C-alpha positions as CSV (number, residue, x, y, z in Angstrom):
1,M,126.4,90.5,122.1
2,N,125.2,93.1,119.6
3,Q,122.8,91.8,116.8
4,L,124.1,91.4,113.4
5,T,122.7,94.1,111.1
6,I,122.3,94.6,107.4
7,A,124.9,97.4,107.6
8,T,127.6,95.0,109.0
9,V,126.9,92.4,106.3
10,A,126.8,95.2,103.5
11,D,130.2,96.5,104.9
12,F,131.8,93.0,104.6
13,L,130.3,92.5,101.1
14,E,131.7,95.8,100.0
15,R,135.2,94.7,101.2
16,F,134.8,91.3,99.6
17,A,133.5,92.7,96.2
18,P,134.2,96.5,96.1
19,A,131.7,98.5,94.2
20,A,134.5,100.3,92.4
21,L,135.0,97.0,90.5
22,A,131.5,97.1,89.0
23,E,130.8,98.1,85.5
24,D,129.6,101.6,85.0
25,W,126.1,100.5,83.9
26,D,125.6,98.2,86.9
27,N,123.5,98.7,90.1
28,V,125.3,97.2,93.1
29,G,125.3,97.5,96.9
30,L,122.4,97.7,99.2
31,L,119.3,98.2,97.0
32,V,116.3,97.6,99.2
33,G,115.9,97.9,103.0
34,D,117.0,99.5,106.2
35,K,120.7,99.2,106.9
36,D,120.0,99.2,110.7
37,Q,117.7,96.2,110.5
38,A,118.6,92.8,112.0
39,A,120.2,90.4,109.5
40,M,120.2,87.0,111.3
41,R,118.7,85.0,108.4
42,I,120.3,85.5,105.0
43,M,119.6,83.8,101.7
44,T,121.8,84.0,98.6
45,C,120.5,83.5,95.2
46,L,121.4,84.3,91.5
47,T,118.2,86.2,90.8
48,I,115.1,87.4,92.8
49,A,112.2,85.7,91.1
50,P,108.8,84.5,92.3
51,A,110.1,81.2,93.6
52,T,113.1,82.6,95.3
53,L,111.2,85.5,96.8
54,A,108.5,83.0,98.1
55,E,111.3,81.0,99.8
56,A,112.7,84.0,101.4
57,I,109.4,84.9,102.9
58,A,108.5,81.3,103.9
59,E,112.0,81.0,105.6
60,H,111.7,84.6,107.4
61,A,114.8,85.9,105.6
62,D,116.0,89.3,106.7
63,L,118.3,89.8,103.7
64,I,118.6,88.3,100.2
65,V,122.1,88.6,98.6
66,A,121.1,88.3,95.0
67,H,123.8,88.4,92.3
68,H,121.6,90.0,89.8
69,P,120.4,93.5,90.9
70,M,116.8,94.1,91.8
71,P,116.1,96.7,90.3
72,L,118.9,96.9,87.7
73,R,117.6,100.1,86.0
74,P,115.8,103.1,87.4
75,I,112.0,102.6,87.6
76,R,109.6,105.5,87.4
77,R,106.5,103.6,88.9
78,L,106.4,101.1,91.7
79,T,103.3,99.3,91.0
80,T,102.0,95.7,90.6
81,E,101.7,96.3,86.8
82,S,105.4,95.5,86.2
83,H,107.4,92.4,87.1
84,D,110.0,94.3,89.1
85,G,107.3,96.4,90.8
86,R,105.5,93.3,92.1
87,L,108.6,91.8,93.4
88,L,109.8,95.0,95.0
89,L,106.6,95.7,96.7
90,R,106.5,92.1,98.1
91,L,110.0,92.5,99.3
92,A,109.1,95.8,101.1
93,G,106.0,94.3,102.5
94,A,107.9,91.4,104.0
95,G,110.7,93.6,105.3
96,I,113.3,91.8,103.3
97,A,116.4,93.8,102.3
98,V,118.4,93.1,99.1
99,Y,122.0,93.4,98.5
100,S,123.5,92.8,95.0
101,P,127.3,92.4,94.3
102,H,126.7,91.5,90.5
103,T,129.8,92.6,88.3
104,A,131.8,93.6,91.3
105,F,131.6,89.9,92.5
106,D,132.5,88.9,88.9
107,S,135.8,90.8,89.0
108,A,136.7,90.6,92.7
109,R,139.8,88.8,94.0
110,E,137.8,85.8,95.1
111,G,135.0,86.5,92.8
112,I,133.1,84.5,90.3
113,N,135.5,84.4,87.5
114,R,138.4,83.5,89.7
115,R,136.4,80.7,91.2
116,L,135.3,79.5,87.8
117,A,138.9,79.4,86.6
118,E,140.1,77.6,89.6
119,G,137.2,75.2,89.4
120,L,138.3,74.3,85.8
121,G,141.8,73.5,87.2
122,L,143.5,76.4,85.3
123,I,147.0,77.4,86.6
124,G,148.8,80.8,86.3
125,I,145.4,82.5,86.7
126,E,145.3,86.3,86.0
127,P,142.6,88.8,85.0
128,L,141.9,89.4,81.2
129,T,141.8,93.1,82.1
130,P,143.6,93.8,85.4
131,S,142.7,96.7,87.5
132,A,145.2,99.6,87.4
133,N,145.4,99.5,91.2
134,D,145.5,95.7,91.8
135,S,146.7,93.1,89.3
136,D,144.8,90.4,91.1
137,V,141.3,91.9,90.4
138,G,139.7,92.8,87.0
139,V,137.4,91.6,84.2
140,G,137.4,88.0,83.3
141,R,140.2,85.5,84.0
142,M,142.6,83.4,81.9
143,G,145.0,80.6,82.7
144,R,146.7,77.5,81.4
145,L,145.5,73.9,81.5
146,P,148.0,71.5,83.2
147,A,148.0,69.5,80.0
148,P,146.5,70.3,76.5
149,M,143.2,68.8,75.8
150,R,140.7,68.7,72.8
151,L,137.9,71.3,72.7
152,D,135.3,68.6,73.2
153,E,137.1,67.2,76.2
154,M,137.4,70.7,77.7
155,A,133.6,71.1,77.2
156,K,133.0,67.9,79.2
157,H,135.4,69.1,81.8
158,V,133.3,72.4,82.0
159,G,130.0,70.4,82.2
160,H,131.4,68.3,85.0
161,F,132.4,71.2,87.2
162,L,129.2,73.2,86.6
163,R,126.9,70.1,86.9
164,V,125.3,70.5,83.4
165,E,124.7,67.7,81.0
166,R,124.3,69.9,77.9
167,L,126.3,72.8,76.7
168,Q,127.2,74.5,73.3
169,I,130.5,74.8,71.6
170,V,131.8,76.8,68.7
171,G,134.8,75.5,66.9
172,A,136.3,72.1,65.8
173,A,135.8,69.5,68.4
174,E,139.2,68.1,67.9
175,A,141.0,71.5,68.2
176,M,143.7,71.5,71.0
177,V,143.3,73.7,73.9
178,T,146.1,74.9,76.2
179,T,145.2,78.5,77.3
180,V,141.6,79.3,78.4
181,A,139.8,82.4,79.3
182,V,136.6,82.5,81.3
183,G,133.8,85.2,81.7
184,C,130.7,84.2,83.6
185,G,127.2,85.2,82.6
186,S,127.0,86.8,79.2
187,A,130.5,87.9,78.4
188,G,130.8,87.5,74.6
189,E,132.4,91.0,74.4
190,L,135.5,89.5,75.9
191,I,136.1,87.0,73.1
192,S,138.4,89.3,71.0
193,L,140.4,90.2,74.1
194,A,140.8,86.6,75.0
195,K,142.1,86.0,71.4
196,Q,144.5,88.9,71.7
197,R,145.8,87.5,75.0
198,G,146.6,84.2,73.3
199,C,143.8,82.1,74.6
200,D,142.7,79.0,72.5
201,A,139.3,78.8,74.1
202,F,136.8,81.0,76.0
203,V,134.3,79.7,78.6
204,S,131.2,81.7,79.3
205,G,127.5,81.3,80.0
206,E,126.0,82.6,76.8
207,A,126.9,84.7,73.9
208,R,125.1,86.5,71.1
209,F,125.0,84.9,67.6
210,H,127.4,87.3,66.2
211,A,129.8,86.8,69.0
212,C,129.8,83.1,68.1
213,L,130.6,84.0,64.5
214,E,133.4,86.2,65.8
215,A,134.8,83.3,67.8
216,E,134.6,81.0,64.8
217,S,136.2,83.6,62.5
218,D,139.1,84.2,65.0
219,G,139.8,80.5,65.5
220,I,139.0,80.5,69.3
221,G,137.0,77.7,70.7
222,L,133.9,78.9,72.5
223,I,132.2,76.8,75.3
224,L,128.8,78.0,76.5
225,A,127.4,76.4,79.7
226,G,124.3,78.6,80.2
227,H,124.1,81.9,82.1
228,Y,122.6,80.2,85.2
229,A,125.2,77.3,85.4
230,S,128.1,79.7,84.9
231,E,127.3,81.8,88.1
232,R,124.9,79.7,90.3
233,F,127.7,77.7,91.8
234,A,129.4,80.9,93.1
235,V,126.3,82.2,95.0
236,E,126.3,78.7,96.8
237,Q,129.9,79.2,97.7
238,L,129.1,82.8,98.8
239,A,126.6,81.4,101.4
240,L,129.5,79.4,102.9
241,V,131.7,82.6,102.9
242,L,129.0,84.5,104.8
243,A,128.4,81.6,107.2
244,E,132.1,81.6,108.1
245,Q,132.2,85.3,108.5
246,F,129.0,85.6,110.6
247,P,128.5,82.2,112.5
248,A,125.8,83.4,114.7
249,A,123.5,84.0,111.7
250,T,121.6,81.4,109.6
251,M,122.9,81.4,105.9
252,W,121.8,79.4,103.0
253,A,121.8,79.4,99.2
254,S,118.2,79.3,97.8
255,R,117.0,75.7,97.5
256,R,114.2,76.5,95.1
257,E,116.1,78.4,92.5
258,R,116.2,76.7,89.1
259,D,117.4,77.6,85.7
260,P,114.4,78.9,83.8
261,I,115.8,77.6,80.6
262,D,115.2,73.8,79.9
263,W,116.0,71.5,77.0
264,I,113.4,69.2,75.4
265,D,113.9,66.5,72.7
266,V,111.4,67.3,69.9
267,G,112.5,64.4,67.8
268,L,113.3,66.8,64.9
269,A,116.2,64.7,63.5
270,T,114.0,61.5,63.5
271,R,111.2,63.4,61.8
272,I,113.4,65.0,59.2
273,A,115.0,61.6,58.3
274,S,111.5,60.1,58.0
275,E,110.3,62.9,55.6
276,R,113.4,62.4,53.4
277,G,112.6,58.7,53.5
């Protein structure tokens, strides 16, 4: 039996999340490595960082399928003086290849936004901006709730699916929500489009302050679950997809990856109340 190669895995990922769906500014596909190299141990992760790279090296991974590209932008010097340079040199030294589907995976037929919409129980799901060639792919997703619910109830629903205990909302907690749009990661630029498409709420990972003001002004509820949470679940599912497609290889989603952003209770409200005495 022929050994599985990086080229074979890359070809499958290109069919699964075609590069043509990626945003113009993005950097997707096989970014590091030799396509003829064996790919018998594959790890998925959201981002290549010191912890995920250390895991890949310790577990003798041949390929990392990282949602976020490494590198994203062109670099002029490959030295240990930069964050990306240090990681890329370690990757090359360990002989680990990198494939990134990024925004192509966001918009694919079975991509992150579709999976997020399905995970939230939406029905009648369709892209916010369908592709000219295929109405089942495109930017973002929108759909209807089986029954209307309050914005704060919808937020709890989002938190339950994405396994987060804290999230942010913009809008009146008691506002009723029927039609919902989703955009994983940082997708605040889709808020106005969601409003135009008749959505009552928009679910994303994060948004700029002015995008939040825009949502408040337009009367569309905004639910922000965190960039990490809005996408990490999908790279876990991607490991299962790859395992089914290539059963002879070992696949896993990074076990060391964590959200770099944490919440702490600084007791501010108690201190202010005490000062106002």
